[in-house]
C-alpha positions as CSV (number, residue, x, y, z in Angstrom):
1,M,-21.6,127.3,101.5
2,A,-24.3,129.9,100.8
3,G,-27.2,129.6,103.3
4,Y,-25.5,130.0,106.5
5,V,-26.1,132.9,108.7
6,G,-23.5,135.3,108.4
7,G,-21.5,133.4,106.0
8,N,-20.3,131.2,108.7
9,E,-19.5,127.7,107.2
10,P,-19.3,124.6,109.3
11,S,-15.8,123.4,110.7
12,G,-13.7,120.7,108.9
13,S,-15.1,118.1,111.0
14,L,-18.9,118.6,110.3
15,K,-18.3,119.4,106.4
16,P,-19.1,115.7,105.4
17,F,-22.3,115.8,107.3
18,V,-23.7,118.8,105.9
19,K,-22.9,118.0,102.1
20,K,-26.3,117.9,100.1
21,G,-27.0,114.4,98.9
22,A,-24.3,112.8,101.2
23,S,-25.3,110.1,103.7
24,S,-22.9,108.5,106.1
25,A,-24.3,104.8,105.6
26,G,-25.3,105.1,101.9
27,P,-28.3,104.2,100.4
28,L,-31.0,102.3,102.1
29,E,-31.8,98.6,100.7
30,K,-35.3,98.3,98.9
31,E,-36.8,96.2,101.7
32,L,-35.8,98.5,104.5
33,R,-37.3,101.5,102.4
34,K,-40.7,99.4,102.0
35,R,-41.0,98.7,105.6
36,L,-40.0,102.4,106.6
37,V,-42.9,103.5,104.3
38,K,-45.4,100.9,105.8
39,C,-44.6,102.1,109.3
40,F,-44.1,106.0,109.0
41,V,-46.0,106.9,106.1
42,W,-49.0,105.0,106.2
43,S,-49.5,105.2,109.8
44,V,-49.8,108.8,109.2
45,A,-51.8,108.9,106.2
46,L,-54.4,106.3,107.3
47,Y,-54.5,107.8,111.1
48,A,-58.2,107.0,112.3
49,E,-59.2,105.4,109.2
50,E,-61.8,103.4,111.3
51,T,-64.1,106.4,111.3
52,W,-63.7,107.7,107.6
53,T,-66.6,107.3,104.9
54,L,-64.5,106.7,102.0
55,R,-66.3,107.4,98.6
56,R,-64.9,105.8,95.2
57,S,-62.9,109.2,94.6
58,E,-61.0,109.2,97.9
59,K,-60.3,105.7,97.5
60,K,-58.9,106.5,94.0
61,R,-57.0,109.0,95.6
62,L,-55.3,106.7,98.2
63,E,-54.6,104.1,95.8
64,A,-52.9,106.9,93.4
65,S,-50.8,108.4,96.2
66,E,-49.8,104.7,97.1
67,M,-48.3,104.1,93.8
68,W,-47.0,107.6,93.5
69,I,-44.9,106.7,96.7
70,W,-43.8,103.4,95.4
71,R,-43.1,104.8,92.0
72,R,-40.9,107.4,93.4
73,M,-39.2,104.9,95.8
74,E,-38.2,102.6,92.5
75,R,-37.4,105.9,90.6
76,V,-39.7,105.1,87.9
77,K,-40.5,107.6,85.5
78,W,-44.3,107.9,84.2
79,T,-42.5,108.0,80.5
80,D,-41.1,104.4,81.2
81,R,-44.7,103.0,80.6
82,I,-44.5,100.6,83.2
83,R,-47.7,99.2,84.6
84,N,-48.6,99.8,88.0
85,E,-48.7,96.1,89.0
86,A,-45.0,95.5,87.7
87,V,-44.0,98.4,90.1
88,G,-45.9,96.7,93.0
89,K,-44.3,93.4,92.5
90,S,-40.8,94.4,92.1
């Protein structure tokens, strides 16, 4: 495996944990992914929002980033021509 210092590869017992794209538990359920996004992503993104003065452009940016996260989570491409309302409901 490339990228290891000195060319040292992990031992046989560690190989399953090092493979790219492999997880031991498999893909997460959709509801769990939604809860994780709400818990971790939005808590960081909206930290101290009570003190913000939001302008229209900033509000649009927050809404666009929210839709980007939901579309990425659902694996919806922009070329699929699916409206934001449909992505939010699924």
